[in-house]
N, C-alpha and C positions, 0 to 999 in steps of 0.2 A: 650725272645724269644719265639714264639709260638710254642705249640705243635709237629704241622707240621714241622718246623723248627727243634726241638729238635730231632724228630722221624726220621727224612730223610735226612738232612742236604740239602733239595732239588735239591738231587743228582739224575742223572737218574739211575731206576731201570731195572733190566734185568731178568726177571721170567728166575726160574731154572727149566726145562722141569723133569718129573718124566721119562720118555722115556731114556733120556740122563743121566739122575743122580737118580737113583732108591735109594733103600733103603741104597746101601752101599757106598754114597756119603758123602763128607769129613763132618765131626760134625760142622765145622765153617761155612758150607753151605745150609747143609739140617739137619732136625731133627732127631734124633733114631728111626724110626717108627717100634716098635715092632711087633713081626708076630702071638704071641701066645696068641689067644685072651681070655682077660680075662671075666669073667661074674658078672653081678649085676645081682639080682633079688628086682623086685617090684609087691605087690601084688594089685591086679585090685581090686578098692570097688566097683565094679556092681556086677561080679559075684564069686568073689575069685579065680580067675585063673592066676596064675603066669606069670609074665613076665621076661623074661631074654633078656639081650645085651651082644652083643660080637664084640670084633672088632680083623679080622686078616689079615694077608697078602692077597692082591687080587689074588696072584697068585696060593692061596691054594683051591680057591674055586672049587667045583666038578660039575660036568656036573648037578646032580639032583640038585643041588643049585639054579645054575643058571637058572633052568627050574622053580625051584619056583618063584625065582622072577621074572620074563619073566611073569609068572601067575599074578601077582597083578594087572599088567594094561595092559594086553593083550587086552583088548575090549575095551579100552579108551585112552583118553591122560593121557600121553606123548607119550604114545605108547613104551615103552621099550621093544623090544624083544629081544628072547635071542643071536641072531646073533650081536645085538648093546651091548648088555650088557657084549658079549664074549669081545670084541674091548675093553671096559673101562677097562679092567683087565690090558691093557697095557698102560692106559693112568694115570692111578691112583694108588696108594700104598695100601691103606687100604680099608678095606670092614667091613662096621658093621651092624650087620642085630639084630633085634630085634623080638621075638618071644613070643607069649601069649601059653602056653602050646606047643604043638608040632608044632602050626602054624605059618609061618612066616607073620610077620606083618608090617614090613618094612625093608629099606634097604639103604644104603648110602656109595656112594663113596666117599673118599678122602686123601688127603693129607698135612701133615705138613712139609712146605720149609720157606726156608728164600727167601725173593724178593729185590732185593736191598738191602740184611741186616734185613729186615724187617721181625720178625716172624709171618708166615701166617697159618691160616688153610683153606685150598681151598676145598668147597663141591663141586666136579663136579657133581653128580647128586645124588639126594632122591626121594623115595617116599614112601608113607604108605597107607596099605590096608584103604579103605574110608567104615572104621566101625564108630560105636557111639565111637571107641577109640582110632581114629586115632590121635588126638592131644596128647596123652599119649604116644603113639608109638614115635612120631617125636622129642616128649619132651626126649624120653630116649636115642634115637639116639645120639639126640644136646651133653646132658648130658657125655654120652662116648665119645665123640670127643672132648668136653672142659675138660675133662679130661686127656685126654692122649697130649694136648695142654701144660697142666700144667707141665705135667711130662718133655717135650719135650721142653718146655721154662720158668721154673721158674723163676719167678719175674720179667717176662715181659709183657707187655701187648700185646694182639696178634689179628692182623689185621683177621675178617672173612670175607670171601668173598666166592659168589656163583650166580646162575643165576635164577630168577625166572621165571615161567610160568605163576601162577595165582596168584590175590591178597590175597588172603587167605592163600597164605605161608610166605607171608610178616611179619605175626607174628611169625617166627621163629627166628626175631633180637631181639624180647623182650627182656632185660637184656643187651644188647649192646649199647656202646655209640657212638656219632657223626655217627650213621647209614645214608649213601646216597646211592641211594636219599631216600629224605623225604618230606612230604607236607609244604609246604611253605619254602622251604629250595633252595637259589641261590648256586650250587656248585662252591666253590674255584677252583681256577687253580689247586693246587694240588690236588683237591680231583676227580675234571677229568683227571689229570694224572693217577691217579688210575686206574680209569674206563678204559683206553685205555690198562693199563699194563694188566689188570685182562680179557680184551677181550682179546688179544694176548695170554695170558697163557691159554684162552681156546681154541684156537684153530680158533680165528674168527678177526685177526687183520684185521683192516680199516673198520669193518663193525658197530661201534657202535657209535651212535649220544653221546657225551661225552658231551653233556647239559641233555637230558631225562634221558640217560644211556640206551637207546633202542636197543638191539642187534640185527640186523637184520636176519633173518634164511636164510637159502639157499636152502628150501625146503625138506632138509631131518630132520631126526629127532635129535632134538638138547638135550643134558643135561639140566638139570633143579632141581632144590628141589622144590618138589611137595607137594600139602597139599587140602584135601578133606573131607568132610565125613559129615552125618546128624547134629552133633552139635559141626561143625567147626564154629567160630566166623566169622560172616558175618565182612570184613574189613571196616573201616572208609571210610568215602565220597573223604578226602584227598588222602586216600592210594589208593583208586581204579581209581582214576586221574593220578597215575604213569605207570600203565597199558592200561590206553586208548587207546594209538598208536601201543599195540602188535597188530599182525596179527598171531595168535595162530599157525594156520594149515601153516605156513609159515616157522614155527621154532622160531621164534621171542621170543625173552626173554629179563627179566631186569636184568642187572648186578647192582647186589647191594652187599655193603659191610657195616661193620661196628667193632668197638674195643672191645674186650673181654680184660677189666682191671686185672691186676695182683691180686688184691684183689679181684675180682667179682671170678676170677679162683681157688683160693686157695679156695674160701668160698662154693665151690660145689653147690652153689644156682642159678648158672646161667640160664642155661637151665629151671627152675621151674620160672623163671620172677621174683623171689624174692632178687635177689642181690642187695645190699645196700638199 
């Protein structure tokens, strides 16, 4: 039997909404999303400043932290202002923050849940300060999210799904398996179904083209995993073509997902791109 058949049994999957089933949801249907953020330190090789990353419940975010988060992209796309970020606290369970010294360098809203029984890490939105260390900040955010996915779903492969607004952000999927969409790949029926499920989970049911995975915006601010900076790698031509049909100012996004394999999560090297 194929991997898709073993994983899903080709049954219909119905997303579990964080608003309806927050952290107190039954363990069989959602993960134990711990609220006390742990901290991991990593020293920057460029200036010796320590990075610290931690995850906690969205409900514990202070007004001062929300203002800090809004300041990161107040004058650029994707334009996550404090009003928009406040609403995300109701949509997602976890917030991961990365700091360089006292300076906030990035954040990511996410949730760990089961979609039709499939362990899933969903990244609602994420952005990093566009400095020379932008990629390092993103890697730390992902590393902490993968660590929590391992704790929530030990010995299981985990689907990682999000929305992308720029081609540079596609590198967040480095190390994942069977990423969709990807260059020169025609999505299967089950992969297209996953695109529709994720669009529904992101509150945009019926707005996705399940062949290109382009999610049409409605003119408002839309969540996305964002990445940019002076040292961020230029995307390959094939990757750039995946984003060709997006109208970013309208809020268009590319729905994308891949699989974090159990052994790669256990190795702790997945976010570095050195898995397997």
